[in-house]
N, C-alpha and C positions, 0 to 999 in steps of 0.2 A: 774448457768445459766440454764434457762428453756430448756426443750426438743426441743421446736420450734426454739429457738435461736441456740441451738447446731446443729440442722438440717440445719439451714441456714448457719452456719459456715462451715459445710461440703460442701454445694453447692459452697461456696466461693473458696474452693480449686480447683474445676474444672475451675472456672472463671480465677484463677491465672495461671492455666496450659494453658488455651487458649491464654494467653498473650504471650506465647512463639512464637506464629505464627507471632507476630510483631517484637520480638527481635531476634529470631533465626529461620527464615523461612526455610533455607536450611535444618537444622536438622529436623524440623517438616515435611518437604516434604518427607524426607527419611522415617520417621515414618509412613507417610500416605500410602506408597507403599504396605507394607504387608496387611494393612486393605483393600486396594483396590483390591488386588489379591484374598484374602480370600473371600471378599464380592462378587466378580465376580463369584467365584466357587460356593459359597452358593446360589446365585441367579440362577445359572444354574441348580443346583440340585433341587431347588424349582420348577423351570419350568418343569423339568423331572417328579417330583412327581405329580404336577398338571396335567401333560399330561396323566399319568397312573392312576390317582385317580379314574376315573370312572370304569376302568377295575378292580382295586383292590376292589372297592366297591361291584362289582358283586360277586367277589370271597368271600368276607367277609359276604355277606348276602344271602347265598343259601336258607335260610328259607323263603325269600321273593318271591321266584319263584312261590309259590302257591297263593300268594296274588293277589287281583285285580290290574289291570295295574297301576292305579294312586297311589295306596298304595305302590306298589313295587318301582315305580319311586321315590316317596317321600323318602322312606327309603334309597334308594341307593344314591340319591342326598345328603341327610343329612350325610350319611357315607362318601361320597367323600369330602364334605366340612370339615368334622371332620378330615380326613386324611391330607388335605391341612393345616388346622389350627394347627394340631399337628406338622407338618413339620416346619412351621414358628416358633412356640414356641420353639422347640428344636434347631433350627438354631440360634435364638436370645440368648438362654441360653449357647450355646457352642461356639459362635463366638469369644468371647474374648480369651478363652483358646487356641483355634486353632491359632488365630492371633498372640498371644504372642509367641507360639512355632515357627511359621514361621518367625516372625520378631525379634527374640531374639537379634541379634547383634545390630539392629537399636534402639530397646527400651532400651537396656542396655546403649547405648550412651546417650539417652535422660535422663535416670535416673542419670547417672554419671554427666552429665552436670548440672542438677538441684542441686545435692548434692554439687558439687564444687562451684557453684555460691552462694549457701546459706551459705557455710562455714561449718567447722567442719565435713567434709565428713568422713564416715567410711573408714578405710584403705582397699586398694584392697588386697584381699586374693585369691591366686591361688589355688583353690580346685581341679584342674585337669579337663580336658574336659569331660571325661567319667563319673566321679563322679558327676560333675555339671549337665550333661545331664540326668543322671539317676535320680537324685533328682528332677529335673524340670519335667521330664516325670511322675514320681511317683505322685508328687503333682497335676499335670494337670489331670491325670487319676482319682485320688480320687475326685477332684473337678467336673470333667465331670460326673462321676457316681452320685454324689450328686445332681448336677443341673439337670441331666436327670431325676432322680427319682422325684424331686420336680416338674419339668415341667410336667411330666405325671400326678401327683396328681392334679395339678392346671388345667390341661386339662380336667380331669374327673369332677372336681368341677365346671367347666364352664357350664356343662349341668344341674346343679341344678337351678331351677327357682329362680329368684331374686338374690340369693347368687352369681350365676354365672355371673351376670351382674353388681354386685356392689362390693362385698367383694373380689371375685377372682381377678379382674384386679388390685385392690390396693395391694393385697397380692403378686401378681406376680411382680409388680414394686418394692416393698420393698424387696422381696426375691431375685429377680434378681439383685437389687442394692447391696445387701449384698454380694452375690457371686462375683459380678464384683469387689467390693472393695477388697475382699480377694485375688482374682487373680491378680489384678493390683498392689497390694502392695508387691508382691513377691520379686521383685528386691531389694527394700530397706530393707525389713525384712531379706532376706537371707544374705545381707551384714552385718547385725547386729547379725547374728548367730541364728535367730529365726527359729524354725520349723513351719510347717503348723499349728500344734495344738497351739503353742505359739502365732502365728500370729492371729488366731481366738480369743484367749483369750484377747490379748491386744486390738484388735479392739473392742471387746465386752465391754471393759471398757469405750469406747467412742462410744457407739452403735448409738446414735442419730446422732452424727457427721459423723460417717462412713456411715450410711444410707442416709444422705443428699448428700454426695459425690457420693455414688454408684447409688442412685436412679436418680439423675440428669444425670449421665452418661448413665444409662440404657434407660431413656426416650429419650435422644438425638439420640440414635441409630435408633429410628423409623422415624427420619427426613430423607428425601432423601439425601444420601451421608453424613449423619450426622456421621456415624461410621468412615468414612474415615478421616473427619476433626477432630473429637473428640478423636479418639483413641490415637494418640501421646500426645495430651493435657492431656488425662486421666492418662497416665503413669507419666507425670510431676506432675499432681495434687495428684496422689497417693503417690508420693515421699514426697510431702509436708505434706500429711496426716500422713505418718509414722513418719516424723520428729516431728510432733505435738504429736503423741501417744507415740512413743518410744524415741524421741529426737535424734538429730544428734550427740550429744556428751553426751547424758544422760540428756540433758535439753529439755524443750518443746519449740516449736515455734508456736505462735498463727498465725491464718490465716492473720491478718492484719500486721503481722511483716514479711511476706514473701518478699524475695528480687528477686523472679523469674522475676519480671518486671523491674529489674534494680534499683529500688528505695532503698534509704537508710533504713537499718533495725533499729528497736528500740531494746534496750537491752532485752534479753530474760529473762523470769521469769518462774520458775517451776510451774507445776500444783499445785493447792491447795491440 
């Protein structure tokens, strides 16, 4: 299968996750609550950052005090805009990790619902609250550090003429999509005993498909209220992606074989 078709197959997983809004609306509404709460807090923080951006710009540009008035104002406006842009970029990169932590019980229910509906769900293993919490926090912190570092690099790259307006936005969408996919597949991979390193490796074997799912999710977050609607669907779609990559019972499930919409499934066949 070509990389483009693989990418499209990844996008299809998000579409099948969105179908849960029609078949299990109450469950999806529960999943939308954490995204709404975290999104509200993030918007509030962005408003605060924008409110103080001008003051911070003055502090960060003391060397502009001796410049002509128009030059100093230009430098400080540019710095203020850069601060606001950086805040938005970091908010987008960290939104999913924070939302998954806040809404863990809700998203775990969505994940389990999809697994059981598809069949051959992995057995429930009680790892203990504190052990599970520690592992989840550890993975989230590592992902947050990685996404934050990448976000800063992309932010700096945005100031490069031409490259910043062409290559950087595309790279940001693909990179953000990859990290989103890694984060969202945590429930299904953890249930199969995969570590974060193994999760990345297995997703890397289906990189184009993973990027299709993650990038579609990433772009949907820029639509007003898109994150609220898409977040629970993304957890469902990520579960289907893991079943395709790792298999619910060691077998693969193709996107068109998904039963998340209640349709009959075709016989599964292993990956070539």
